[in-house]
All heavy atoms as TSV, in Angstrom:
chain	resi	resn	atom	element	x	y	z
A	1	MET	N	N	-64.445	8.833	-3.729
A	1	MET	CA	C	-63.920	9.292	-2.436
A	1	MET	C	C	-64.003	10.798	-2.344
A	1	MET	O	O	-63.852	11.486	-3.325
A	1	MET	CB	C	-62.479	8.856	-2.310
A	1	MET	CG	C	-62.268	7.418	-2.209
A	1	MET	SD	S	-62.757	6.872	-0.569
A	1	MET	CE	C	-61.634	5.562	-0.332
A	2	ALA	N	N	-64.283	11.250	-1.165
A	2	ALA	CA	C	-64.357	12.689	-0.924
A	2	ALA	C	C	-63.759	12.982	0.490
A	2	ALA	O	O	-63.945	12.225	1.416
A	2	ALA	CB	C	-65.767	13.167	-0.964
A	3	PHE	N	N	-63.092	14.046	0.537
A	3	PHE	CA	C	-62.451	14.498	1.784
A	3	PHE	C	C	-63.539	15.081	2.657
A	3	PHE	O	O	-64.350	15.911	2.246
A	3	PHE	CB	C	-61.355	15.560	1.483
A	3	PHE	CG	C	-60.466	15.765	2.603
A	3	PHE	CD1	C	-59.519	14.834	2.954
A	3	PHE	CD2	C	-60.536	16.921	3.354
A	3	PHE	CE1	C	-58.664	14.983	4.004
A	3	PHE	CE2	C	-59.678	17.162	4.408
A	3	PHE	CZ	C	-58.745	16.187	4.733
A	4	MET	N	N	-63.603	14.615	3.890
A	4	MET	CA	C	-64.667	15.002	4.809
A	4	MET	C	C	-64.282	16.273	5.591
A	4	MET	O	O	-63.175	16.410	6.071
A	4	MET	CB	C	-65.042	13.873	5.763
A	4	MET	CG	C	-65.346	12.574	5.071
A	4	MET	SD	S	-66.566	12.694	3.778
A	4	MET	CE	C	-68.017	13.016	4.682
A	5	HIS	N	N	-65.234	17.165	5.770
A	5	HIS	CA	C	-65.066	18.406	6.522
A	5	HIS	C	C	-66.176	18.373	7.601
A	5	HIS	O	O	-67.247	17.771	7.429
A	5	HIS	CB	C	-65.242	19.651	5.702
A	5	HIS	CG	C	-64.087	19.881	4.786
A	5	HIS	ND1	N	-63.613	21.137	4.546
A	5	HIS	CD2	C	-63.309	19.061	4.042
A	5	HIS	CE1	C	-62.593	21.044	3.753
A	5	HIS	NE2	N	-62.392	19.827	3.394
A	6	PHE	N	N	-65.942	19.128	8.690
A	6	PHE	CA	C	-66.898	19.300	9.759
A	6	PHE	C	C	-66.995	20.767	10.091
A	6	PHE	O	O	-66.216	21.543	9.609
A	6	PHE	CB	C	-66.455	18.467	10.968
A	6	PHE	CG	C	-66.414	17.022	10.730
A	6	PHE	CD1	C	-65.340	16.373	10.251
A	6	PHE	CD2	C	-67.597	16.264	10.986
A	6	PHE	CE1	C	-65.336	15.023	10.012
A	6	PHE	CE2	C	-67.580	14.875	10.746
A	6	PHE	CZ	C	-66.469	14.284	10.232
A	7	TYR	N	N	-67.971	21.136	10.886
A	7	TYR	CA	C	-68.249	22.532	11.172
A	7	TYR	C	C	-67.893	22.814	12.642
A	7	TYR	O	O	-68.433	22.167	13.526
A	7	TYR	CB	C	-69.729	22.800	10.895
A	7	TYR	CG	C	-70.127	24.228	11.014
A	7	TYR	CD1	C	-69.819	25.185	10.057
A	7	TYR	CD2	C	-70.825	24.673	12.181
A	7	TYR	CE1	C	-70.192	26.501	10.217
A	7	TYR	CE2	C	-71.227	26.032	12.312
A	7	TYR	CZ	C	-70.874	26.925	11.297
A	7	TYR	OH	O	-71.229	28.192	11.449
A	8	CYS	N	N	-67.039	23.793	12.829
A	8	CYS	CA	C	-66.699	24.250	14.169
A	8	CYS	C	C	-67.681	25.327	14.598
A	8	CYS	O	O	-67.724	26.411	13.992
A	8	CYS	CB	C	-65.277	24.818	14.257
A	8	CYS	SG	S	-64.896	25.548	15.845
A	9	ALA	N	N	-68.562	25.045	15.539
A	9	ALA	CA	C	-69.589	25.969	15.943
A	9	ALA	C	C	-68.995	27.152	16.686
A	9	ALA	O	O	-69.512	28.274	16.591
A	9	ALA	CB	C	-70.616	25.268	16.869
A	10	ASP	N	N	-67.891	27.002	17.369
A	10	ASP	CA	C	-67.278	28.089	18.103
A	10	ASP	C	C	-66.786	29.195	17.178
A	10	ASP	O	O	-66.888	30.369	17.458
A	10	ASP	CB	C	-66.137	27.613	18.988
A	10	ASP	CG	C	-66.601	26.718	20.118
A	10	ASP	OD1	O	-67.787	26.754	20.466
A	10	ASP	OD2	O	-65.742	25.959	20.628
A	11	HIS	N	N	-66.221	28.775	16.046
A	11	HIS	CA	C	-65.633	29.730	15.064
A	11	HIS	C	C	-66.496	29.904	13.848
A	11	HIS	O	O	-66.119	30.655	12.966
A	11	HIS	CB	C	-64.219	29.318	14.734
A	11	HIS	CG	C	-63.249	29.529	15.888
A	11	HIS	ND1	N	-62.678	30.726	16.157
A	11	HIS	CD2	C	-62.821	28.642	16.773
A	11	HIS	CE1	C	-61.919	30.590	17.221
A	11	HIS	NE2	N	-62.003	29.341	17.662
A	12	GLN	N	N	-67.552	29.129	13.714
A	12	GLN	CA	C	-68.467	29.150	12.589
A	12	GLN	C	C	-67.774	28.995	11.230
A	12	GLN	O	O	-68.007	29.777	10.302
A	12	GLN	CB	C	-69.294	30.445	12.598
A	12	GLN	CG	C	-70.130	30.523	13.846
A	12	GLN	CD	C	-70.955	31.792	13.923
A	12	GLN	OE1	O	-70.886	32.638	13.062
A	12	GLN	NE2	N	-71.744	31.894	14.984
A	13	ARG	N	N	-66.855	27.997	11.189
A	13	ARG	CA	C	-66.135	27.721	9.968
A	13	ARG	C	C	-65.967	26.203	9.871
A	13	ARG	O	O	-66.019	25.474	10.808
A	13	ARG	CB	C	-64.723	28.342	10.032
A	13	ARG	CG	C	-64.769	29.884	9.971
A	13	ARG	CD	C	-63.427	30.538	10.012
A	13	ARG	NE	N	-62.489	29.945	9.066
A	13	ARG	CZ	C	-61.215	30.161	9.162
A	13	ARG	NH1	N	-60.693	30.880	10.160
A	13	ARG	NH2	N	-60.403	29.587	8.324
A	14	GLU	N	N	-65.735	25.775	8.581
A	14	GLU	CA	C	-65.473	24.378	8.347
A	14	GLU	C	C	-64.020	24.030	8.740
A	14	GLU	O	O	-63.135	24.872	8.580
A	14	GLU	CB	C	-65.620	24.075	6.858
A	14	GLU	CG	C	-67.062	24.034	6.409
A	14	GLU	CD	C	-67.191	23.632	4.978
A	14	GLU	OE1	O	-66.284	22.989	4.416
A	14	GLU	OE2	O	-68.244	24.023	4.352
A	15	ILE	N	N	-63.855	22.782	9.164
A	15	ILE	CA	C	-62.496	22.283	9.448
A	15	ILE	C	C	-62.343	20.988	8.702
A	15	ILE	O	O	-63.299	20.224	8.534
A	15	ILE	CB	C	-62.251	22.096	10.953
A	15	ILE	CG1	C	-63.269	21.172	11.605
A	15	ILE	CG2	C	-62.218	23.392	11.644
A	15	ILE	CD1	C	-62.999	20.807	13.026
A	16	ALA	N	N	-61.117	20.674	8.318
A	16	ALA	CA	C	-60.854	19.438	7.636
A	16	ALA	C	C	-60.880	18.249	8.590
A	16	ALA	O	O	-60.361	18.325	9.688
A	16	ALA	CB	C	-59.472	19.481	6.935
A	17	GLY	N	N	-61.546	17.176	8.167
A	17	GLY	CA	C	-61.628	15.987	9.031
A	17	GLY	C	C	-60.391	15.157	8.996
A	17	GLY	O	O	-60.152	14.369	9.913
A	18	GLY	N	N	-59.618	15.237	7.938
A	18	GLY	CA	C	-58.362	14.499	7.825
A	18	GLY	C	C	-58.514	13.095	7.267
A	18	GLY	O	O	-57.627	12.289	7.357
A	19	PHE	N	N	-59.699	12.795	6.657
A	19	PHE	CA	C	-59.879	11.462	6.042
A	19	PHE	C	C	-60.861	11.530	4.930
A	19	PHE	O	O	-61.655	12.523	4.784
A	19	PHE	CB	C	-60.380	10.458	7.077
A	19	PHE	CG	C	-61.644	10.811	7.780
A	19	PHE	CD1	C	-62.852	10.365	7.322
A	19	PHE	CD2	C	-61.626	11.618	8.915
A	19	PHE	CE1	C	-64.010	10.708	7.951
A	19	PHE	CE2	C	-62.785	11.940	9.572
A	19	PHE	CZ	C	-63.994	11.491	9.092
A	20	ASP	N	N	-60.795	10.535	4.048
A	20	ASP	CA	C	-61.695	10.420	2.869
A	20	ASP	C	C	-62.707	9.323	3.150
A	20	ASP	O	O	-62.419	8.332	3.820
A	20	ASP	CB	C	-60.911	10.026	1.620
A	20	ASP	CG	C	-59.924	11.028	1.136
A	20	ASP	OD1	O	-60.277	12.252	1.287
A	20	ASP	OD2	O	-58.884	10.687	0.666
A	21	LEU	N	N	-63.933	9.482	2.610
A	21	LEU	CA	C	-64.959	8.474	2.663
A	21	LEU	C	C	-65.748	8.511	1.361
A	21	LEU	O	O	-65.923	9.571	0.817
A	21	LEU	CB	C	-65.939	8.668	3.809
A	21	LEU	CG	C	-65.587	8.174	5.193
A	21	LEU	CD1	C	-66.706	8.499	6.162
A	21	LEU	CD2	C	-65.362	6.683	5.177
A	22	ASP	N	N	-66.257	7.381	0.956
A	22	ASP	CA	C	-67.203	7.418	-0.158
A	22	ASP	C	C	-68.584	7.465	0.405
A	22	ASP	O	O	-68.805	7.227	1.587
A	22	ASP	CB	C	-67.003	6.228	-1.133
A	22	ASP	CG	C	-67.196	4.876	-0.474
A	22	ASP	OD1	O	-68.019	4.804	0.464
A	22	ASP	OD2	O	-66.615	3.923	-0.971
A	23	VAL	N	N	-69.596	7.751	-0.415
A	23	VAL	CA	C	-70.932	7.942	0.044
A	23	VAL	C	C	-71.517	6.664	0.649
A	23	VAL	O	O	-72.225	6.725	1.673
A	23	VAL	CB	C	-71.836	8.488	-1.072
A	23	VAL	CG1	C	-73.307	8.536	-0.645
A	23	VAL	CG2	C	-71.346	9.859	-1.543
A	24	ASP	N	N	-71.172	5.521	0.097
A	24	ASP	CA	C	-71.643	4.252	0.672
A	24	ASP	C	C	-71.101	3.979	2.047
A	24	ASP	O	O	-71.869	3.567	2.933
A	24	ASP	CB	C	-71.248	3.078	-0.302
A	24	ASP	CG	C	-71.963	3.110	-1.589
A	24	ASP	OD1	O	-73.116	3.610	-1.651
A	24	ASP	OD2	O	-71.446	2.653	-2.607
A	25	ALA	N	N	-69.829	4.249	2.202
A	25	ALA	CA	C	-69.238	4.101	3.591
A	25	ALA	C	C	-69.895	5.052	4.571
A	25	ALA	O	O	-70.158	4.742	5.688
A	25	ALA	CB	C	-67.728	4.277	3.556
A	26	LEU	N	N	-70.082	6.297	4.137
A	26	LEU	CA	C	-70.701	7.297	4.981
A	26	LEU	C	C	-72.122	6.807	5.398
A	26	LEU	O	O	-72.501	6.938	6.550
A	26	LEU	CB	C	-70.769	8.642	4.293
A	26	LEU	CG	C	-71.487	9.746	5.046
A	26	LEU	CD1	C	-70.773	10.055	6.375
A	26	LEU	CD2	C	-71.514	11.023	4.191
A	27	ARG	N	N	-72.855	6.278	4.433
A	27	ARG	CA	C	-74.203	5.796	4.751
A	27	ARG	C	C	-74.188	4.668	5.767
A	27	ARG	O	O	-74.959	4.647	6.722
A	27	ARG	CB	C	-74.885	5.330	3.471
A	27	ARG	CG	C	-76.380	5.040	3.680
A	27	ARG	CD	C	-77.053	4.450	2.506
A	27	ARG	NE	N	-76.779	3.004	2.539
A	27	ARG	CZ	C	-76.289	2.310	1.550
A	27	ARG	NH1	N	-76.005	2.830	0.403
A	27	ARG	NH2	N	-76.098	1.013	1.688
A	28	ARG	N	N	-73.291	3.732	5.618
A	28	ARG	CA	C	-73.154	2.587	6.546
A	28	ARG	C	C	-72.655	2.962	7.938
A	28	ARG	O	O	-73.119	2.432	8.919
A	28	ARG	CB	C	-72.198	1.552	5.971
A	28	ARG	CG	C	-72.705	0.700	4.850
A	28	ARG	CD	C	-71.806	-0.450	4.543
A	28	ARG	NE	N	-70.399	-0.127	4.521
A	28	ARG	CZ	C	-69.738	0.327	3.430
A	28	ARG	NH1	N	-70.322	0.519	2.295
A	28	ARG	NH2	N	-68.450	0.560	3.547
A	29	LEU	N	N	-71.797	3.937	7.978
A	29	LEU	CA	C	-71.147	4.316	9.265
A	29	LEU	C	C	-71.590	5.638	9.819
A	29	LEU	O	O	-70.976	6.147	10.773
A	29	LEU	CB	C	-69.621	4.402	9.013
A	29	LEU	CG	C	-68.978	3.108	8.478
A	29	LEU	CD1	C	-67.540	3.364	8.093
A	29	LEU	CD2	C	-69.074	2.013	9.500
A	30	ARG	N	N	-72.708	6.169	9.313
A	30	ARG	CA	C	-73.052	7.567	9.691
A	30	ARG	C	C	-73.319	7.766	11.160
A	30	ARG	O	O	-73.235	8.897	11.644
A	30	ARG	CB	C	-74.240	8.037	8.840
A	30	ARG	CG	C	-75.499	7.295	9.104
A	30	ARG	CD	C	-76.578	7.695	8.158
A	30	ARG	NE	N	-77.859	7.245	8.690
A	30	ARG	CZ	C	-78.976	7.692	8.228
A	30	ARG	NH1	N	-79.013	8.531	7.252
A	30	ARG	NH2	N	-80.080	7.191	8.757
A	31	ARG	N	N	-73.633	6.758	11.895
A	31	ARG	CA	C	-73.858	6.886	13.363
A	31	ARG	C	C	-72.638	6.730	14.209
A	31	ARG	O	O	-72.646	6.818	15.394
A	31	ARG	CB	C	-74.919	5.878	13.807
A	31	ARG	CG	C	-76.250	6.009	13.159
A	31	ARG	CD	C	-77.127	6.954	13.880
A	31	ARG	NE	N	-78.443	6.994	13.284
A	31	ARG	CZ	C	-79.192	8.029	13.232
A	31	ARG	NH1	N	-78.770	9.145	13.809
A	31	ARG	NH2	N	-80.372	8.048	12.639
A	32	GLU	N	N	-71.492	6.471	13.506
A	32	GLU	CA	C	-70.213	6.289	14.262
A	32	GLU	C	C	-69.629	7.606	14.634
A	32	GLU	O	O	-69.595	8.591	13.880
A	32	GLU	CB	C	-69.220	5.568	13.333
A	32	GLU	CG	C	-69.597	4.172	12.998
A	32	GLU	CD	C	-69.547	3.281	14.285
A	32	GLU	OE1	O	-68.633	3.403	15.109
A	32	GLU	OE2	O	-70.521	2.472	14.420
A	33	PRO	N	N	-69.189	7.693	15.903
A	33	PRO	CA	C	-68.565	8.959	16.345
A	33	PRO	C	C	-67.119	9.023	15.840
A	33	PRO	O	O	-66.403	8.040	15.680
A	33	PRO	CB	C	-68.573	8.837	17.866
A	33	PRO	CG	C	-68.599	7.375	18.156
A	33	PRO	CD	C	-69.340	6.718	16.974
A	34	VAL	N	N	-66.710	10.245	15.593
A	34	VAL	CA	C	-65.283	10.527	15.184
A	34	VAL	C	C	-64.825	11.720	16.033
A	34	VAL	O	O	-65.596	12.581	16.401
A	34	VAL	CB	C	-65.139	10.829	13.680
A	34	VAL	CG1	C	-65.413	9.598	12.845
A	34	VAL	CG2	C	-65.999	11.995	13.225
A	35	HIS	N	N	-63.574	11.754	16.298
A	35	HIS	CA	C	-62.932	12.878	16.985
A	35	HIS	C	C	-62.030	13.592	16.020
A	35	HIS	O	O	-61.136	12.974	15.458
A	35	HIS	CB	C	-62.190	12.344	18.227
A	35	HIS	CG	C	-63.062	11.779	19.248
A	35	HIS	ND1	N	-63.439	10.424	19.189
A	35	HIS	CD2	C	-63.724	12.278	20.292
A	35	HIS	CE1	C	-64.250	10.163	20.231
A	35	HIS	NE2	N	-64.477	11.268	20.877
A	36	VAL	N	N	-62.237	14.865	15.863
A	36	VAL	CA	C	-61.473	15.666	14.922
A	36	VAL	C	C	-60.799	16.831	15.640
A	36	VAL	O	O	-61.444	17.570	16.342
A	36	VAL	CB	C	-62.389	16.211	13.806
A	36	VAL	CG1	C	-61.630	17.065	12.827
A	36	VAL	CG2	C	-63.099	15.072	13.085
A	37	TYR	N	N	-59.510	16.974	15.437
A	37	TYR	CA	C	-58.772	18.066	16.033
A	37	TYR	C	C	-59.104	19.358	15.240
A	37	TYR	O	O	-59.096	19.382	14.039
A	37	TYR	CB	C	-57.286	17.794	16.013
A	37	TYR	CG	C	-56.470	19.037	16.474
A	37	TYR	CD1	C	-56.401	19.311	17.826
A	37	TYR	CD2	C	-55.858	19.892	15.544
A	37	TYR	CE1	C	-55.720	20.408	18.313
A	37	TYR	CE2	C	-55.164	20.980	16.052
A	37	TYR	CZ	C	-55.106	21.274	17.407
A	37	TYR	OH	O	-54.419	22.350	17.829
A	38	CYS	N	N	-59.420	20.390	15.998
A	38	CYS	CA	C	-59.762	21.654	15.403
A	38	CYS	C	C	-58.614	22.657	15.586
A	38	CYS	O	O	-58.338	23.056	16.718
A	38	CYS	CB	C	-61.045	22.210	16.027
A	38	CYS	SG	S	-61.522	23.857	15.403
A	39	PRO	N	N	-57.957	23.046	14.503
A	39	PRO	CA	C	-56.861	23.997	14.656
A	39	PRO	C	C	-57.332	25.412	15.043
A	39	PRO	O	O	-56.533	26.228	15.509
A	39	PRO	CB	C	-56.201	23.996	13.268
A	39	PRO	CG	C	-57.276	23.560	12.343
A	39	PRO	CD	C	-58.156	22.625	13.146
A	40	LEU	N	N	-58.612	25.685	14.842
A	40	LEU	CA	C	-59.120	26.992	15.220
A	40	LEU	C	C	-59.294	27.147	16.735
A	40	LEU	O	O	-58.991	28.191	17.289
A	40	LEU	CB	C	-60.492	27.207	14.588
A	40	LEU	CG	C	-60.554	27.076	13.030
A	40	LEU	CD1	C	-61.997	27.114	12.510
A	40	LEU	CD2	C	-59.708	28.170	12.399
A	41	CYS	N	N	-59.735	26.079	17.372
A	41	CYS	CA	C	-59.967	26.064	18.841
A	41	CYS	C	C	-58.792	25.466	19.629
A	41	CYS	O	O	-58.747	25.586	20.856
A	41	CYS	CB	C	-61.197	25.239	19.223
A	41	CYS	SG	S	-62.739	25.787	18.505
A	42	SER	N	N	-57.961	24.717	18.922
A	42	SER	CA	C	-56.912	23.889	19.544
A	42	SER	C	C	-57.492	22.853	20.476
A	42	SER	O	O	-56.973	22.550	21.551
A	42	SER	CB	C	-55.878	24.769	20.291
A	42	SER	OG	O	-55.244	25.630	19.419
A	43	MET	N	N	-58.693	22.349	20.116
A	43	MET	CA	C	-59.375	21.318	20.855
A	43	MET	C	C	-59.773	20.213	19.916
A	43	MET	O	O	-59.800	20.362	18.704
A	43	MET	CB	C	-60.625	21.887	21.536
A	43	MET	CG	C	-60.317	22.987	22.565
A	43	MET	SD	S	-61.851	23.700	23.221
A	43	MET	CE	C	-62.580	22.268	24.001
A	44	THR	N	N	-60.194	19.078	20.483
A	44	THR	CA	C	-60.736	17.967	19.710
A	44	THR	C	C	-62.252	18.008	19.859
A	44	THR	O	O	-62.757	18.003	20.985
A	44	THR	CB	C	-60.173	16.613	20.199
A	44	THR	OG1	O	-58.761	16.679	20.043
A	44	THR	CG2	C	-60.745	15.498	19.407
A	45	HIS	N	N	-62.969	18.018	18.727
A	45	HIS	CA	C	-64.406	17.988	18.758
A	45	HIS	C	C	-64.863	16.587	18.459
A	45	HIS	O	O	-64.251	15.851	17.702
A	45	HIS	CB	C	-64.991	18.927	17.664
A	45	HIS	CG	C	-64.634	20.370	17.870
A	45	HIS	ND1	N	-65.009	21.112	18.965
A	45	HIS	CD2	C	-63.946	21.224	17.072
A	45	HIS	CE1	C	-64.590	22.332	18.856
A	45	HIS	NE2	N	-63.927	22.444	17.688
A	46	ARG	N	N	-66.032	16.215	18.986
A	46	ARG	CA	C	-66.635	14.911	18.731
A	46	ARG	C	C	-67.847	15.130	17.783
A	46	ARG	O	O	-68.717	15.999	18.053
A	46	ARG	CB	C	-67.126	14.278	20.042
A	46	ARG	CG	C	-67.717	12.906	19.838
A	46	ARG	CD	C	-68.080	12.334	21.186
A	46	ARG	NE	N	-68.523	10.974	21.064
A	46	ARG	CZ	C	-69.817	10.634	20.922
A	46	ARG	NH1	N	-70.766	11.546	20.901
A	46	ARG	NH2	N	-70.179	9.352	20.813
A	47	TYR	N	N	-67.846	14.381	16.708
A	47	TYR	CA	C	-68.939	14.475	15.741
A	47	TYR	C	C	-69.429	13.082	15.399
A	47	TYR	O	O	-68.759	12.087	15.709
A	47	TYR	CB	C	-68.446	15.063	14.403
A	47	TYR	CG	C	-67.886	16.427	14.483
A	47	TYR	CD1	C	-66.528	16.663	14.479
A	47	TYR	CD2	C	-68.726	17.532	14.505
A	47	TYR	CE1	C	-66.012	17.945	14.578
A	47	TYR	CE2	C	-68.213	18.832	14.581
A	47	TYR	CZ	C	-66.873	19.021	14.629
A	47	TYR	OH	O	-66.365	20.292	14.714
A	48	LEU	N	N	-70.603	13.008	14.812
A	48	LEU	CA	C	-71.003	11.762	14.142
A	48	LEU	C	C	-70.634	11.919	12.689
A	48	LEU	O	O	-70.599	13.034	12.145
A	48	LEU	CB	C	-72.517	11.549	14.257
A	48	LEU	CG	C	-73.057	11.299	15.669
A	48	LEU	CD1	C	-74.586	11.190	15.637
A	48	LEU	CD2	C	-72.432	10.085	16.264
A	49	LEU	N	N	-70.417	10.830	11.981
A	49	LEU	CA	C	-70.108	10.936	10.574
A	49	LEU	C	C	-71.225	11.568	9.816
A	49	LEU	O	O	-71.014	12.222	8.784
A	49	LEU	CB	C	-69.751	9.512	9.964
A	49	LEU	CG	C	-68.367	9.044	10.312
A	49	LEU	CD1	C	-68.134	7.620	9.801
A	49	LEU	CD2	C	-67.328	9.981	9.758
A	50	ALA	N	N	-72.473	11.421	10.285
A	50	ALA	CA	C	-73.625	12.084	9.663
A	50	ALA	C	C	-73.495	13.604	9.677
A	50	ALA	O	O	-74.120	14.219	8.824
A	50	ALA	CB	C	-74.897	11.609	10.345
A	51	ASP	N	N	-72.686	14.177	10.540
A	51	ASP	CA	C	-72.506	15.621	10.598
A	51	ASP	C	C	-71.492	16.101	9.543
A	51	ASP	O	O	-71.297	17.303	9.445
A	51	ASP	CB	C	-71.982	16.011	11.991
A	51	ASP	CG	C	-72.983	15.727	13.066
A	51	ASP	OD1	O	-74.188	15.744	12.804
A	51	ASP	OD2	O	-72.538	15.424	14.195
A	52	ALA	N	N	-70.857	15.199	8.868
A	52	ALA	CA	C	-69.783	15.566	7.960
A	52	ALA	C	C	-70.331	16.339	6.743
A	52	ALA	O	O	-71.431	16.111	6.322
A	52	ALA	CB	C	-69.025	14.312	7.440
A	53	ILE	N	N	-69.515	17.155	6.199
A	53	ILE	CA	C	-69.794	17.892	4.990
A	53	ILE	C	C	-68.765	17.417	3.969
A	53	ILE	O	O	-67.561	17.570	4.147
A	53	ILE	CB	C	-69.585	19.402	5.184
A	53	ILE	CG1	C	-70.500	19.902	6.307
A	53	ILE	CG2	C	-69.890	20.176	3.892
A	53	ILE	CD1	C	-70.094	21.279	6.776
A	54	GLU	N	N	-69.237	16.791	2.905
A	54	GLU	CA	C	-68.328	16.305	1.872
A	54	GLU	C	C	-67.836	17.482	1.043
A	54	GLU	O	O	-68.632	18.367	0.675
A	54	GLU	CB	C	-69.062	15.340	0.951
A	54	GLU	CG	C	-68.144	14.614	-0.013
A	54	GLU	CD	C	-68.914	13.555	-0.818
A	54	GLU	OE1	O	-70.103	13.453	-0.642
A	54	GLU	OE2	O	-68.254	12.926	-1.594
A	55	ALA	N	N	-66.558	17.568	0.837
A	55	ALA	CA	C	-65.956	18.747	0.256
A	55	ALA	C	C	-66.479	19.040	-1.161
A	55	ALA	O	O	-66.554	20.171	-1.600
A	55	ALA	CB	C	-64.432	18.609	0.186
A	56	THR	N	N	-66.900	17.985	-1.927
A	56	THR	CA	C	-67.341	18.219	-3.297
A	56	THR	C	C	-68.866	18.436	-3.418
A	56	THR	O	O	-69.346	18.640	-4.510
A	56	THR	CB	C	-66.934	17.005	-4.182
A	56	THR	OG1	O	-67.491	15.842	-3.617
A	56	THR	CG2	C	-65.414	16.910	-4.248
A	57	PHE	N	N	-69.603	18.312	-2.329
A	57	PHE	CA	C	-71.068	18.485	-2.316
A	57	PHE	C	C	-71.418	19.454	-1.235
A	57	PHE	O	O	-70.748	19.602	-0.270
A	57	PHE	CB	C	-71.793	17.193	-2.052
A	57	PHE	CG	C	-71.549	16.107	-3.040
A	57	PHE	CD1	C	-70.659	15.099	-2.799
A	57	PHE	CD2	C	-72.235	16.098	-4.264
A	57	PHE	CE1	C	-70.452	14.115	-3.727
A	57	PHE	CE2	C	-72.056	15.097	-5.186
A	57	PHE	CZ	C	-71.117	14.111	-4.920
A	58	ASP	N	N	-72.568	20.090	-1.321
A	58	ASP	CA	C	-73.030	20.844	-0.165
A	58	ASP	C	C	-73.804	19.940	0.735
A	58	ASP	O	O	-74.166	18.799	0.299
A	58	ASP	CB	C	-73.793	22.123	-0.525
A	58	ASP	CG	C	-75.213	21.897	-1.039
A	58	ASP	OD1	O	-75.651	20.751	-1.042
A	58	ASP	OD2	O	-75.838	22.901	-1.400
A	59	ARG	N	N	-74.095	20.285	1.926
A	59	ARG	CA	C	-74.692	19.426	2.937
A	59	ARG	C	C	-76.042	18.827	2.470
A	59	ARG	O	O	-76.308	17.661	2.684
A	59	ARG	CB	C	-74.888	20.196	4.246
A	59	ARG	CG	C	-75.463	19.370	5.361
A	59	ARG	CD	C	-75.586	20.209	6.601
A	59	ARG	NE	N	-74.328	20.449	7.205
A	59	ARG	CZ	C	-73.811	19.707	8.177
A	59	ARG	NH1	N	-74.483	18.676	8.634
A	59	ARG	NH2	N	-72.675	19.932	8.697
A	60	ARG	N	N	-76.901	19.590	1.874
A	60	ARG	CA	C	-78.230	19.103	1.431
A	60	ARG	C	C	-78.070	18.016	0.410
A	60	ARG	O	O	-78.800	17.003	0.478
A	60	ARG	CB	C	-79.044	20.243	0.809
A	60	ARG	CG	C	-79.475	21.256	1.837
A	60	ARG	CD	C	-80.115	22.364	1.096
A	60	ARG	NE	N	-79.209	22.806	0.018
A	60	ARG	CZ	C	-78.906	24.007	-0.294
A	60	ARG	NH1	N	-79.491	24.982	0.297
A	60	ARG	NH2	N	-78.048	24.293	-1.260
A	61	GLU	N	N	-77.189	18.117	-0.568
A	61	GLU	CA	C	-77.027	17.132	-1.567
A	61	GLU	C	C	-76.497	15.841	-1.021
A	61	GLU	O	O	-76.947	14.714	-1.378
A	61	GLU	CB	C	-76.137	17.647	-2.665
A	61	GLU	CG	C	-76.035	16.758	-3.906
A	61	GLU	CD	C	-75.238	17.367	-5.017
A	61	GLU	OE1	O	-74.619	18.437	-4.796
A	61	GLU	OE2	O	-75.245	16.790	-6.095
A	62	LEU	N	N	-75.537	15.901	-0.084
A	62	LEU	CA	C	-75.003	14.728	0.570
A	62	LEU	C	C	-76.097	13.961	1.330
A	62	LEU	O	O	-76.217	12.739	1.183
A	62	LEU	CB	C	-73.844	15.094	1.502
A	62	LEU	CG	C	-73.150	13.936	2.210
A	62	LEU	CD1	C	-72.520	13.020	1.192
A	62	LEU	CD2	C	-72.128	14.492	3.147
A	63	ARG	N	N	-76.902	14.659	2.124
A	63	ARG	CA	C	-77.978	14.013	2.880
A	63	ARG	C	C	-78.985	13.403	1.972
A	63	ARG	O	O	-79.459	12.334	2.204
A	63	ARG	CB	C	-78.633	15.033	3.841
A	63	ARG	CG	C	-77.790	15.284	5.042
A	63	ARG	CD	C	-78.574	16.071	6.067
A	63	ARG	NE	N	-77.755	16.259	7.226
A	63	ARG	CZ	C	-77.964	17.188	8.113
A	63	ARG	NH1	N	-78.928	18.050	7.945
A	63	ARG	NH2	N	-77.171	17.274	9.164
A	64	ALA	N	N	-79.356	14.100	0.911
A	64	ALA	CA	C	-80.331	13.575	-0.058
A	64	ALA	C	C	-79.820	12.279	-0.687
A	64	ALA	O	O	-80.591	11.338	-0.822
A	64	ALA	CB	C	-80.616	14.613	-1.150
A	65	ARG	N	N	-78.572	12.213	-1.033
A	65	ARG	CA	C	-78.011	10.960	-1.620
A	65	ARG	C	C	-78.053	9.867	-0.614
A	65	ARG	O	O	-78.388	8.726	-0.929
A	65	ARG	CB	C	-76.571	11.194	-2.054
A	65	ARG	CG	C	-76.444	11.972	-3.319
A	65	ARG	CD	C	-74.954	12.105	-3.590
A	65	ARG	NE	N	-74.769	11.669	-4.925
A	65	ARG	CZ	C	-73.552	11.436	-5.443
A	65	ARG	NH1	N	-72.529	11.569	-4.683
A	65	ARG	NH2	N	-73.385	11.043	-6.704
A	66	ALA	N	N	-77.705	10.121	0.634
A	66	ALA	CA	C	-77.718	9.081	1.685
A	66	ALA	C	C	-79.140	8.566	1.925
A	66	ALA	O	O	-79.348	7.377	2.108
A	66	ALA	CB	C	-77.098	9.610	2.939
A	67	GLU	N	N	-80.108	9.476	1.926
A	67	GLU	CA	C	-81.502	9.097	2.164
A	67	GLU	C	C	-82.071	8.258	1.032
A	67	GLU	O	O	-82.832	7.339	1.221
A	67	GLU	CB	C	-82.389	10.310	2.393
A	67	GLU	CG	C	-82.108	10.983	3.711
A	67	GLU	CD	C	-82.763	12.316	3.816
A	67	GLU	OE1	O	-83.548	12.720	2.955
A	67	GLU	OE2	O	-82.555	12.973	4.921
A	68	VAL	N	N	-81.684	8.594	-0.231
A	68	VAL	CA	C	-82.192	7.870	-1.358
A	68	VAL	C	C	-81.655	6.459	-1.341
A	68	VAL	O	O	-82.422	5.493	-1.666
A	68	VAL	CB	C	-81.716	8.540	-2.687
A	68	VAL	CG1	C	-81.915	7.648	-3.869
A	68	VAL	CG2	C	-82.453	9.842	-2.867
A	69	ARG	N	N	-80.472	6.217	-0.894
A	69	ARG	CA	C	-79.907	4.845	-0.849
A	69	ARG	C	C	-80.330	4.060	0.373
A	69	ARG	O	O	-80.117	2.851	0.409
A	69	ARG	CB	C	-78.357	4.950	-0.878
A	69	ARG	CG	C	-77.865	5.489	-2.203
A	69	ARG	CD	C	-76.392	5.515	-2.199
A	69	ARG	NE	N	-75.930	5.984	-3.484
A	69	ARG	CZ	C	-74.743	5.831	-3.939
A	69	ARG	NH1	N	-73.848	5.174	-3.222
A	69	ARG	NH2	N	-74.344	6.252	-5.119
A	70	SER	N	N	-80.911	4.675	1.360
A	70	SER	CA	C	-81.355	3.939	2.588
A	70	SER	C	C	-82.524	3.053	2.291
A	70	SER	O	O	-83.353	3.192	1.542
A	70	SER	CB	C	-81.743	4.955	3.679
A	70	SER	OG	O	-80.644	5.694	4.018
């Protein structure tokens, strides 16, 4: 399990998604939309799970793992 983060384009910083996912679940659900409250903007942003950044990996490594398992 890894805590999911997303990127706020307005403030150019990561924000916590507020939930954990394992790589298998992320792969299966990557096209699912999620709504994440951004404390930086005080707004809710809409993302796809594929846009998530796993806290323990950098973005390239997470995508590579998902592609290998596809």
